[in-house]
Structures are given as C-alpha cells and as structure tokens.
N, CA and C atoms as an extended XYZ file, in Angstrom:
351
Properties=species:S:1:pos:R:3:atomname:S:1:resname:S:1:resid:I:1 pbc="F F F"
N        72.378     -146.164      -30.754 N   GLU     1
C        72.227     -145.785      -29.356 CA  GLU     1
C        70.787     -145.992      -28.888 C   GLU     1
N        69.794     -145.683      -29.722 N   ASN     2
C        68.397     -145.881      -29.333 CA  ASN     2
C        68.091     -147.349      -29.070 C   ASN     2
N        68.695     -148.231      -29.865 N   ALA     3
C        68.470     -149.663      -29.653 CA  ALA     3
C        68.961     -150.085      -28.282 C   ALA     3
N        70.094     -149.560      -27.840 N   ASN     4
C        70.617     -149.904      -26.518 CA  ASN     4
C        69.695     -149.417      -25.417 C   ASN     4
N        69.107     -148.248      -25.578 N   LYS     5
C        68.195     -147.721      -24.569 CA  LYS     5
C        66.978     -148.621      -24.416 C   LYS     5
N        66.526     -149.217      -25.522 N   GLU     6
C        65.364     -150.102      -25.470 CA  GLU     6
C        65.663     -151.379      -24.695 C   GLU     6
N        66.917     -151.751      -24.590 N   LEU     7
C        67.287     -152.969      -23.882 CA  LEU     7
C        67.363     -152.776      -22.373 C   LEU     7
N        67.485     -151.551      -21.926 N   VAL     8
C        67.592     -151.282      -20.491 CA  VAL     8
C        66.242     -151.533      -19.835 C   VAL     8
N        66.249     -152.360      -18.788 N   GLY     9
C        65.038     -152.622      -18.023 CA  GLY     9
C        64.038     -153.549      -18.679 C   GLY     9
N        64.467     -154.317      -19.684 N   ALA    10
C        63.552     -155.258      -20.334 CA  ALA    10
C        63.077     -156.306      -19.332 C   ALA    10
N        61.900     -156.853      -19.576 N   ARG    11
C        61.390     -157.908      -18.684 CA  ARG    11
C        62.194     -159.196      -18.840 C   ARG    11
N        62.571     -159.517      -20.074 N   THR    12
C        63.269     -160.778      -20.327 CA  THR    12
C        64.406     -160.573      -21.318 C   THR    12
N        65.540     -161.185      -20.998 N   TYR    13
C        66.683     -161.246      -21.901 CA  TYR    13
C        66.866     -162.725      -22.232 C   TYR    13
N        66.802     -163.085      -23.515 N   TYR    14
C        66.784     -164.481      -23.937 CA  TYR    14
C        68.063     -164.822      -24.707 C   TYR    14
N        68.711     -165.890      -24.271 N   PHE    15
C        69.913     -166.387      -24.936 CA  PHE    15
C        69.699     -167.863      -25.260 C   PHE    15
N        69.858     -168.245      -26.521 N   ARG    16
C        69.723     -169.650      -26.893 CA  ARG    16
C        71.015     -170.118      -27.559 C   ARG    16
N        71.596     -171.151      -26.997 N   ALA    17
C        72.804     -171.785      -27.548 CA  ALA    17
C        73.912     -170.760      -27.796 C   ALA    17
N        74.084     -169.849      -26.856 N   ILE    18
C        75.120     -168.823      -26.960 CA  ILE    18
C        76.311     -169.184      -26.076 C   ILE    18
N        76.026     -169.502      -24.833 N   PHE    19
C        77.095     -169.617      -23.838 CA  PHE    19
C        77.962     -170.858      -24.003 C   PHE    19
N        77.439     -171.909      -24.648 N   HIS    20
C        78.277     -173.109      -24.803 CA  HIS    20
C        79.404     -172.892      -25.809 C   HIS    20
N        79.338     -171.799      -26.565 N   ASP    21
C        80.388     -171.494      -27.537 CA  ASP    21
C        81.594     -170.786      -26.923 C   ASP    21
N        81.477     -170.357      -25.675 N   TRP    22
C        82.472     -169.455      -25.098 CA  TRP    22
C        82.992     -169.932      -23.744 C   TRP    22
N        84.253     -169.555      -23.431 N   PRO    23
C        84.784     -169.863      -22.095 CA  PRO    23
C        84.116     -168.961      -21.053 C   PRO    23
N        84.300     -169.298      -19.803 N   ASP    24
C        83.644     -168.565      -18.714 CA  ASP    24
C        83.914     -167.068      -18.745 C   ASP    24
N        85.140     -166.662      -19.045 N   ARG    25
C        85.467     -165.227      -18.997 CA  ARG    25
C        84.630     -164.430      -19.996 C   ARG    25
N        84.376     -164.982      -21.177 N   VAL    26
C        83.550     -164.293      -22.173 CA  VAL    26
C        82.084     -164.330      -21.746 C   VAL    26
N        81.646     -165.469      -21.231 N   CYS    27
C        80.265     -165.579      -20.748 CA  CYS    27
C        80.006     -164.588      -19.621 C   CYS    27
N        80.968     -164.440      -18.732 N   LEU    28
C        80.824     -163.475      -17.638 CA  LEU    28
C        80.692     -162.055      -18.168 C   LEU    28
N        81.443     -161.728      -19.192 N   GLN    29
C        81.350     -160.392      -19.778 CA  GLN    29
C        79.950     -160.169      -20.363 C   GLN    29
N        79.433     -161.144      -21.092 N   ILE    30
C        78.089     -161.041      -21.665 CA  ILE    30
C        77.059     -160.891      -20.552 C   ILE    30
N        77.166     -161.743      -19.534 N   LEU    31
C        76.197     -161.713      -18.436 CA  LEU    31
C        76.280     -160.415      -17.639 C   LEU    31
N        77.484     -159.960      -17.347 N   ARG    32
C        77.627     -158.711      -16.571 CA  ARG    32
C        77.098     -157.511      -17.351 C   ARG    32
N        77.303     -157.493      -18.659 N   ASN    33
C        76.728     -156.422      -19.471 CA  ASN    33
C        75.204     -156.464      -19.421 C   ASN    33
N        74.652     -157.663      -19.428 N   THR    34
C        73.201     -157.807      -19.345 CA  THR    34
C        72.705     -157.398      -17.969 C   THR    34
N        73.395     -157.841      -16.917 N   VAL    35
C        73.017     -157.479      -15.543 CA  VAL    35
C        72.968     -155.965      -15.382 C   VAL    35
N        73.909     -155.263      -15.997 N   SER    36
C        73.937     -153.802      -15.848 CA  SER    36
C        72.724     -153.131      -16.484 C   SER    36
N        72.057     -153.820      -17.401 N   ALA    37
C        70.867     -153.264      -18.048 CA  ALA    37
C        69.565     -153.703      -17.376 C   ALA    37
N        69.641     -154.686      -16.478 N   MET    38
C        68.432     -155.271      -15.890 CA  MET    38
C        67.779     -154.348      -14.871 C   MET    38
N        66.461     -154.465      -14.787 N   ASP    39
C        65.681     -153.820      -13.733 CA  ASP    39
C        65.636     -154.821      -12.579 C   ASP    39
N        66.086     -154.421      -11.419 N   SER    40
C        66.223     -155.361      -10.296 CA  SER    40
C        64.894     -155.918       -9.810 C   SER    40
N        63.792     -155.293      -10.155 N   THR    41
C        62.497     -155.764       -9.654 CA  THR    41
C        61.722     -156.609      -10.654 C   THR    41
N        62.086     -156.553      -11.943 N   ARG    42
C        61.240     -157.275      -12.898 CA  ARG    42
C        61.979     -158.006      -14.004 C   ARG    42
N        63.254     -157.733      -14.215 N   SER    43
C        63.982     -158.362      -15.322 CA  SER    43
C        64.419     -159.775      -14.972 C   SER    43
N        64.529     -160.599      -16.003 N   ARG    44
C        65.042     -161.959      -15.838 CA  ARG    44
C        65.802     -162.337      -17.096 C   ARG    44
N        66.653     -163.318      -16.950 N   ILE    45
C        67.388     -163.874      -18.083 CA  ILE    45
C        66.904     -165.305      -18.278 C   ILE    45
N        66.568     -165.651      -19.514 N   LEU    46
C        66.243     -167.024      -19.868 CA  LEU    46
C        67.354     -167.538      -20.773 C   LEU    46
N        67.910     -168.675      -20.404 N   ILE    47
C        68.995     -169.286      -21.165 CA  ILE    47
C        68.531     -170.667      -21.610 C   ILE    47
N        68.480     -170.880      -22.924 N   ALA    48
C        68.168     -172.201      -23.471 CA  ALA    48
C        69.493     -172.817      -23.903 C   ALA    48
N        69.938     -173.799      -23.150 N   ASP    49
C        71.239     -174.411      -23.406 CA  ASP    49
C        71.289     -175.753      -22.674 C   ASP    49
N        72.329     -176.500      -22.897 N   PHE    50
C        72.463     -177.792      -22.224 CA  PHE    50
C        72.823     -177.608      -20.754 C   PHE    50
N        72.253     -178.447      -19.920 N   VAL    51
C        72.612     -178.521      -18.502 CA  VAL    51
C        72.933     -179.988      -18.227 C   VAL    51
N        74.216     -180.265      -18.129 N   LEU    52
C        74.646     -181.643      -17.897 CA  LEU    52
C        74.510     -182.000      -16.427 C   LEU    52
N        74.357     -183.296      -16.135 N   PRO    53
C        74.387     -183.714      -14.734 CA  PRO    53
C        75.757     -183.386      -14.136 C   PRO    53
N        75.794     -183.137      -12.839 N   ASP    54
C        77.064     -182.827      -12.178 CA  ASP    54
C        78.028     -184.008      -12.215 C   ASP    54
N        77.500     -185.218      -12.220 N   THR    55
C        78.326     -186.427      -12.314 CA  THR    55
C        77.643     -187.422      -13.237 C   THR    55
N        78.424     -188.341      -13.774 N   ASN    56
C        77.914     -189.437      -14.594 CA  ASN    56
C        77.085     -188.973      -15.788 C   ASN    56
N        77.590     -187.992      -16.530 N   ALA    57
C        76.907     -187.558      -17.752 CA  ALA    57
C        76.902     -188.711      -18.747 C   ALA    57
N        75.848     -188.799      -19.521 N   GLY    58
C        75.722     -189.855      -20.508 CA  GLY    58
C        76.694     -189.688      -21.667 C   GLY    58
N        76.776     -190.697      -22.504 N   LEU    59
C        77.712     -190.694      -23.628 CA  LEU    59
C        77.433     -189.536      -24.583 C   LEU    59
N        76.179     -189.312      -24.943 N   LEU    60
C        75.835     -188.240      -25.872 CA  LEU    60
C        76.223     -186.877      -25.308 C   LEU    60
N        75.896     -186.644      -24.050 N   GLN    61
C        76.210     -185.359      -23.423 CA  GLN    61
C        77.722     -185.145      -23.332 C   GLN    61
N        78.441     -186.190      -22.986 N   SER    62
C        79.902     -186.096      -22.902 CA  SER    62
C        80.508     -185.841      -24.277 C   SER    62
N        79.967     -186.490      -25.303 N   ALA    63
C        80.463     -186.286      -26.665 CA  ALA    63
C        80.220     -184.850      -27.120 C   ALA    63
N        79.068     -184.287      -26.773 N   LEU    64
C        78.782     -182.893      -27.124 CA  LEU    64
C        79.754     -181.947      -26.435 C   LEU    64
N        80.080     -182.237      -25.191 N   ASP    65
C        81.034     -181.409      -24.454 CA  ASP    65
C        82.411     -181.459      -25.120 C   ASP    65
N        82.848     -182.650      -25.488 N   ILE    66
C        84.142     -182.807      -26.155 CA  ILE    66
C        84.130     -182.086      -27.504 C   ILE    66
N        83.020     -182.176      -28.225 N   GLN    67
C        82.902     -181.487      -29.511 CA  GLN    67
C        83.041     -179.974      -29.334 C   GLN    67
N        82.392     -179.410      -28.326 N   MET    68
C        82.474     -177.966      -28.094 CA  MET    68
C        83.906     -177.553      -27.752 C   MET    68
N        84.614     -178.404      -27.009 N   MET    69
C        86.009     -178.097      -26.678 CA  MET    69
C        86.900     -178.176      -27.913 C   MET    69
N        86.609     -179.123      -28.809 N   SER    70
C        87.486     -179.344      -29.962 CA  SER    70
C        87.316     -178.298      -31.059 C   SER    70
N        86.157     -177.658      -31.147 N   ILE    71
C        85.952     -176.665      -32.211 CA  ILE    71
C        86.186     -175.242      -31.727 C   ILE    71
N        86.584     -175.104      -30.509 N   GLY    72
C        86.850     -173.775      -29.963 CA  GLY    72
C        87.146     -173.901      -28.489 C   GLY    72
N        86.746     -172.918      -27.757 N   SER    73
C        86.988     -172.976      -26.314 CA  SER    73
C        85.676     -173.045      -25.549 C   SER    73
N        84.664     -173.604      -26.185 N   GLY    74
C        83.361     -173.722      -25.538 CA  GLY    74
C        83.265     -174.954      -24.668 C   GLY    74
N        82.120     -175.077      -24.015 N   THR    75
C        81.885     -176.218      -23.132 CA  THR    75
C        80.397     -176.375      -22.872 C   THR    75
N        79.975     -177.595      -22.674 N   GLU    76
C        78.628     -177.838      -22.164 CA  GLU    76
C        78.775     -177.858      -20.649 C   GLU    76
N        77.958     -177.109      -19.945 N   ARG    77
C        78.124     -176.933      -18.500 CA  ARG    77
C        77.158     -177.812      -17.701 C   ARG    77
N        77.640     -178.207      -16.534 N   SER    78
C        76.803     -178.946      -15.586 CA  SER    78
C        75.964     -177.957      -14.784 C   SER    78
N        75.032     -178.480      -14.035 N   LYS    79
C        74.205     -177.620      -13.184 CA  LYS    79
C        75.082     -176.806      -12.229 C   LYS    79
N        76.076     -177.444      -11.637 N   GLN    80
C        76.984     -176.746      -10.721 CA  GLN    80
C        77.763     -175.648      -11.444 C   GLN    80
N        78.229     -175.941      -12.647 N   GLN    81
C        78.973     -174.936      -13.414 CA  GLN    81
C        78.086     -173.746      -13.785 C   GLN    81
N        76.830     -174.012      -14.158 N   TRP    82
C        75.893     -172.920      -14.448 CA  TRP    82
C        75.655     -172.083      -13.196 C   TRP    82
N        75.471     -172.747      -12.073 N   THR    83
C        75.233     -172.035      -10.815 CA  THR    83
C        76.406     -171.116      -10.494 C   THR    83
N        77.620     -171.629      -10.612 N   GLU    84
C        78.817     -170.833      -10.315 CA  GLU    84
C        78.974     -169.670      -11.294 C   GLU    84
N        78.737     -169.919      -12.576 N   LEU    85
C        78.875     -168.876      -13.590 CA  LEU    85
C        77.867     -167.750      -13.359 C   LEU    85
N        76.621     -168.113      -13.149 N   LEU    86
C        75.582     -167.101      -12.952 CA  LEU    86
C        75.790     -166.346      -11.646 C   LEU    86
N        76.209     -167.054      -10.605 N   HIS    87
C        76.492     -166.396       -9.326 CA  HIS    87
C        77.637     -165.389       -9.484 C   HIS    87
N        78.670     -165.759      -10.228 N   ALA    88
C        79.808     -164.857      -10.449 CA  ALA    88
C        79.388     -163.594      -11.194 C   ALA    88
N        78.310     -163.686      -11.964 N   ALA    89
C        77.798     -162.521      -12.695 CA  ALA    89
C        76.805     -161.715      -11.862 C   ALA    89
N        76.546     -162.175      -10.624 N   GLY    90
C        75.617     -161.454       -9.756 CA  GLY    90
C        74.180     -161.901       -9.889 C   GLY    90
N        73.975     -163.119      -10.365 N   LEU    91
C        72.627     -163.647      -10.580 CA  LEU    91
C        72.384     -164.876       -9.719 C   LEU    91
N        71.110     -165.197       -9.539 N   GLU    92
C        70.757     -166.462       -8.896 CA  GLU    92
C        69.769     -167.189       -9.792 C   GLU    92
N        69.825     -168.506       -9.736 N   ILE    93
C        68.936     -169.329      -10.553 CA  ILE    93
C        67.587     -169.441       -9.862 C   ILE    93
N        66.541     -169.101      -10.588 N   ARG    94
C        65.175     -169.242      -10.078 CA  ARG    94
C        64.618     -170.622      -10.432 C   ARG    94
N        65.055     -171.165      -11.556 N   GLY    95
C        64.573     -172.484      -11.948 CA  GLY    95
C        65.306     -173.010      -13.165 C   GLY    95
N        65.299     -174.341      -13.298 N   ILE    96
C        65.837     -175.014      -14.480 CA  ILE    96
C        64.787     -176.021      -14.925 C   ILE    96
N        64.393     -175.940      -16.193 N   TRP    97
C        63.386     -176.841      -16.730 CA  TRP    97
C        63.977     -177.603      -17.895 C   TRP    97
N        63.705     -178.914      -17.931 N   SER    98
C        64.257     -179.760      -18.976 CA  SER    98
C        63.281     -180.874      -19.300 C   SER    98
N        63.136     -181.157      -20.598 N   GLY    99
C        62.300     -182.279      -21.000 CA  GLY    99
C        63.010     -183.599      -20.792 C   GLY    99
N        64.336     -183.563      -20.803 N   SER   100
C        65.138     -184.766      -20.640 CA  SER   100
C        66.431     -184.387      -19.925 C   SER   100
N        66.758     -185.055      -18.832 N   PRO   101
C        67.969     -184.700      -18.080 CA  PRO   101
C        69.214     -184.725      -18.961 C   PRO   101
N        70.047     -183.695      -18.821 N   GLY   102
C        71.289     -183.634      -19.568 CA  GLY   102
C        71.151     -183.117      -20.984 C   GLY   102
N        69.939     -182.758      -21.380 N   MET   103
C        69.732     -182.219      -22.719 CA  MET   103
C        69.409     -180.734      -22.609 C   MET   103
N        68.971     -180.131      -23.724 N   GLU   104
C        68.706     -178.699      -23.689 CA  GLU   104
C        67.660     -178.382      -22.630 C   GLU   104
N        67.950     -177.369      -21.865 N   SER   105
C        67.096     -176.947      -20.758 CA  SER   105
C        66.868     -175.452      -20.868 C   SER   105
N        65.968     -174.950      -20.051 N   VAL   106
C        65.772     -173.514      -19.918 CA  VAL   106
C        66.128     -173.146      -18.484 C   VAL   106
N        67.041     -172.196      -18.351 N   ILE   107
C        67.475     -171.703      -17.046 CA  ILE   107
C        66.914     -170.301      -16.880 C   ILE   107
N        66.264     -170.050      -15.762 N   GLU   108
C        65.793     -168.702      -15.446 CA  GLU   108
C        66.681     -168.135      -14.347 C   GLU   108
N        67.269     -166.979      -14.617 N   ALA   109
C        68.153     -166.326      -13.648 CA  ALA   109
C        67.665     -164.906      -13.396 C   ALA   109
N        67.761     -164.490      -12.145 N   VAL   110
C        67.312     -163.156      -11.738 CA  VAL   110
C        68.362     -162.528      -10.832 C   VAL   110
N        68.220     -161.232      -10.634 N   LEU   111
C        69.055     -160.555       -9.649 CA  LEU   111
C        68.563     -160.948       -8.267 C   LEU   111
N        69.454     -161.148       -7.314 N   PRO   112
C        69.018     -161.501       -5.957 CA  PRO   112
C        68.128     -160.395       -5.387 C   PRO   112
N        67.160     -160.796       -4.596 N   ILE   113
C        66.285     -159.829       -3.934 CA  ILE   113
C        67.090     -159.111       -2.871 C   ILE   113
N        67.077     -157.804       -2.939 N   GLN   114
C        67.803     -156.996       -1.961 CA  GLN   114
C        66.916     -156.782       -0.739 C   GLN   114
N        67.428     -157.106        0.422 N   THR   115
C        66.684     -156.861        1.658 CA  THR   115
C        67.345     -155.718        2.406 C   THR   115
N        66.525     -154.881        2.985 N   GLU   116
C        67.073     -153.757        3.744 CA  GLU   116
C        67.390     -154.215        5.153 C   GLU   116
N        68.547     -153.780        5.658 N   SER   117
C        68.918     -154.191        7.011 CA  SER   117
C        68.963     -153.014        7.939 C   SER   117
C-alpha cells in the first residue's frame, strides 16, 4: 500500500515498450489507472514506443506490426491511433520525438489544462 501512495502525484510516469503488447482496452485500463494517480498541474506520462506513420508505413514498420499481431493481440500504433488512445484516457499529447520516422519515439502526454468558465 505504501508503494501505491508514492505513485500518486509523481512528476513522470514512464512506460517503455508496454503498450504495443496489448489491445486498446487493456491500454486504456493502464492509462486510466495512471491518470487517476496524476497531479493535474505537474504530472506527465512518457511513452517510449513505436509511432508509425498514419499512411504508407515502411516495410520494417509494417512487419513489426504484423509480428505484434501474430504473437498476441498487440499492435504498433500510428500517430493517429496514439492520439485517439490517449484522448480516450483523458490525456492530450504535448509532443512526439523520434530519431527516425516510424521507429521508436517518445510521446509526452499530459492532462488537459482546465480553464475556469
């Protein structure tokens, strides 16, 4: 129980090569559990995983996607798919950084800024 308390309000939650192993419903559960622990003013999620182009993915990237599907129910996601998944969990993408398009990238996601009306 003490370990869980330490996770509440952390500045950064880091996931590397986790989400490509799972279908969206499981990823949403992981993300929503993390969102519930986040501090809305300072927490962020960093995801190191593949971000495929929305169209015309290269042969290597497509082969990796097929491999993830064949060994389970995982998938390599496109930028649009990441955007939709993170949005469904209540997050917005602050940035995506990649050394090479379609390869492993770092996605930064945060809770949307709440404005008072």
